[in-house]
C-alpha positions in Angstrom: -0.1 0.0 0.0 1.3 3.5 -1.0 2.6 5.3 2.1 2.8 2.2 4.2 6.2 0.5 5.0 6.6 -2.6 7.3 9.9 -3.5 9.0 10.5 -6.9 10.5 13.3 -9.1 11.9 14.2 -12.3 10.0 12.2 -14.3 12.6 9.0 -12.0 12.6 8.3 -11.6 9.0 5.0 -13.5 9.0 3.5 -11.7 11.9 4.8 -8.3 10.6 2.8 -9.0 7.3 -0.2 -9.7 9.4 0.0 -6.5 11.3 0.9 -4.5 8.3 -2.3 -5.8 6.6 -4.3 -5.0 9.6 -2.9 -1.4 9.5 -3.4 -0.9 5.7 -7.1 -2.0 6.3 -7.6 0.4 9.2 -5.8 3.2 7.3 -8.3 2.8 4.4 -11.2 3.0 6.8 -9.9 5.9 8.8 -8.8 7.8 5.6 -12.2 7.9 4.4 -13.7 8.9 7.7 -11.2 11.7 8.6 -10.2 12.9 5.3 -6.5 12.7 5.6 -4.0 9.8 4.9 -0.8 9.6 7.1 2.6 8.0 6.1 3.1 4.9 8.1 5.9 2.6 9.0 5.1 -0.4 11.1 8.0 -1.8 13.0 7.2 -5.4 14.1 10.6 -6.7 15.2 12.2 -9.3 17.5 13.6 -8.2 21.0 17.1 -8.0 19.7 16.0 -5.5 17.1 13.8 -3.4 19.4 16.4 -0.8 20.2 16.9 -0.1 16.4 13.3 1.3 16.2 12.7 2.8 19.7 14.3 3.5 23.0 11.2 2.7 25.0 12.4 0.2 27.6 9.3 -2.2 27.6 9.5 -4.5 24.7 6.3 -4.9 22.7 4.4 -1.9 24.4 2.9 -0.5 21.3 3.7 3.3 20.8 4.6 5.5 17.9 8.1 6.9 17.5 8.8 10.3 15.5 6.5 11.3 12.7 5.4 8.0 11.2 6.9 4.8 13.0 4.6 2.5 14.9 6.6 0.3 17.3 4.9 -3.1 18.1 6.2 -6.5 19.2 7.0 -8.9 16.4 6.9 -11.4 19.2 4.5 -11.9 22.1 5.0 -9.1 24.7 5.4 -10.2 28.3 4.0 -7.0 29.6 0.5 -8.0 28.8 0.5 -11.2 30.5 2.1 -9.5 33.4 -0.9 -7.3 33.6 -3.2 -10.2 33.6 -1.4 -11.6 36.6 -1.6 -8.4 38.6 -5.4 -8.1 38.0 -6.4 -11.7 38.2 -7.0 -11.9 41.9 -8.8 -8.5 41.9 -11.5 -9.1 39.4 -14.9 -10.9 39.7 -15.2 -14.7 39.0 -17.7 -13.8 36.0 -14.9 -11.7 34.3 -12.3 -14.6 35.0 -14.7 -16.9 33.0 -15.1 -14.3 30.3 -11.2 -13.9 30.1 -10.8 -17.7 29.8 -13.5 -17.9 27.3 -12.0 -15.2 25.1 -8.1 -15.7 25.6 -7.9 -19.3 26.8 -6.9 -20.8 30.0 -4.7 -19.5 31.1 -5.5 -16.3 29.4 -3.0 -15.2 26.7 -4.0 -11.6 25.6 -1.5 -11.0 22.7 -4.6 -11.0 20.5 -5.7 -8.0 22.1 -2.2 -6.4 22.0 -2.1 -6.9 18.3 -5.2 -4.7 17.7 -3.2 -1.7 19.3 -1.3 -1.2 16.1 -4.7 0.5 15.0 -4.6 2.8 18.2 -1.1 3.7 17.2 -2.1 4.4 13.7 -4.9 6.8 14.9 -2.3 8.9 16.6 -0.5 9.6 13.3 -3.8 11.3 12.0 -3.6 14.0 14.3 0.1 14.2 14.7 0.7 14.5 10.8 -2.3 17.0 10.8 -0.3 19.3 12.8 -2.0 19.0 16.2 -2.1 17.3 19.6 -5.0 17.2 22.0 -5.2 19.4 24.9 -4.6 16.6 27.3 -3.1 13.3 27.0 -6.3 11.2 28.1 -8.2 12.9 25.3 -5.7 12.0 22.6 -5.7 8.4 24.0 -9.4 8.4 24.1 -9.5 9.5 20.4 -7.2 6.8 19.3 -9.2 4.2 21.4 -12.3 5.4 19.7 -10.7 4.9 16.3 -9.9 1.4 17.2 -13.3 0.5 18.8 -15.0 1.9 15.7 -12.6 0.0 13.4 -13.3 -3.3 15.0 -17.2 -2.5 15.2 -17.4 -1.6 11.5 -14.6 -3.9 10.0 -13.9 -6.6 12.1 -16.9 -7.4 14.6 -15.7 -10.7 15.2 -12.9 -9.3 17.3 -15.2 -7.3 19.5 -14.7 -9.7 22.5 -10.9 -9.7 21.9 -10.8 -6.0 22.1 -13.3 -5.3 24.9 -12.9 -8.1 27.4 -9.3 -7.7 28.7 -9.8 -3.9 29.4 -12.5 -4.7 32.0 -9.5 -6.2 34.1 -8.6 -2.6 35.0 -11.1 -3.0 38.0 -8.5 -5.6 39.5 -5.4 -3.6 39.0 -3.0 -3.7 42.1 -3.3 -0.5 44.1 0.3 -0.5 44.6 1.1 0.3 41.0 -1.4 3.3 40.9 0.7 6.4 41.9 -1.5 8.6 39.5 -5.3 8.3 39.2 -6.4 11.9 38.3 -7.4 12.0 34.6 -5.3 15.0 33.8 -2.2 13.2 35.3 -2.2 10.5 32.6 0.9 11.6 31.0 2.8 11.8 34.5 1.9 8.2 35.3 4.1 6.8 32.7 7.0 8.5 34.5 6.0 7.4 38.0 8.8 5.0 38.7 9.2 1.4 37.7 5.5 0.7 37.8 4.8 3.7 35.5 3.8 1.5 32.6 1.4 -0.6 34.4 -0.1 2.7 35.9 -0.4 4.1 32.3 -2.0 0.8 31.1 -4.7 1.2 33.8 -5.6 4.5 32.3 -5.6 3.0 28.8 -7.8 0.0 30.0 -10.4 2.5 31.3 -10.2 4.7 28.4 -10.8 1.7 26.2 -14.0 1.0 28.1 -15.1 4.6 27.7 -14.3 4.5 23.9 -16.5 1.6 23.6 -19.4 3.2 25.2 -18.9 6.3 23.0 -18.9 4.6 19.8 -21.8 2.6 20.7 -23.9 5.9 21.5 -22.4 8.2 19.0 -20.7 6.4 16.3 -18.6 7.8 13.5 -20.2 11.3 14.1 -18.5 11.5 17.6 -15.1 10.6 16.2 -15.3 13.0 13.3 -16.4 15.7 15.6 -13.5 15.2 18.1 -11.0 15.2 15.4 -12.0 18.3 13.4 -12.8 20.3 16.6 -9.2 20.3 17.7 -7.8 20.1 14.3 -9.5 23.5 13.5 -8.9 25.0 16.9 -5.6 24.1 18.5 -4.8 25.0 22.2 -6.3 24.3 25.5 -9.7 25.7 26.0 -10.5 27.6 29.2 -13.1 25.1 30.0 -12.5 21.8 28.2 -15.3 20.0 29.6 -17.6 22.6 28.2 -16.0 22.3 24.8 -16.3 18.6 24.7 -19.9 18.5 25.8 -21.0 21.3 23.5 -19.0 20.8 20.5 -18.3 17.1 20.3 -20.5 14.7 22.6 -22.3 15.2 26.0 -21.1 11.8 26.8 -17.6 13.0 27.2 -18.7 15.1 30.2 -19.7 11.7 31.8 -16.2 10.5 31.3 -14.6 13.4 33.0 -17.3 13.4 35.9 -17.1 9.7 36.4 -13.3 9.5 36.7 -11.6 7.7 38.3 -13.7 4.5 37.5 -14.7 2.4 40.4 
């Protein structure tokens, strides 16, 4: 696909092709919806080659680097199974059953992690359009909204894979949650050795918020969120009012209901 390059290690070529195909499909869908088309490089490499595409210390933790590169694990990333382990004893038995039904017994959630390439792709739309959202949580909610919409519209058979694991945020060990306030999401990543896990807690809860937003507002909410901040950059004096009045009243509920119980 023009404008999309896939990088792999010798041992990760098959997986890199699969992630590249997912990215290409998602880009076609988002291009039509948002009216722009970003340049994309997908780096799906082995652990030994991870430092060649990113300096982020946690292997396989999806993120974007520079203007166009998406770094994802070309092999299963242990961090996701670590999150399952941290939350397992704290979640309700019914959710444990859902986890096992969706991801196996014991649950292996790499299938969820593979979908995050679409989340990172979404960031390239606003980044290459020359703007960032006023707060980190809103940028991440936008990316999760893109991902939930993509799965709903293009790959509905993956709905449970996308939506069951994030519910485990309710069982996250309190010891890793140095930051809980919505406007402190960016700082959570730097909150010591458990920072990536604290950040994951924010993301998991924002995945759940995105699912609710897409179910209620669909593509209209996503388009309004993108174009509102594309056309008017900067931080509004009253961000909540702008989101409620210009995008979707449900965004006020996200703010008012944080942190989730």
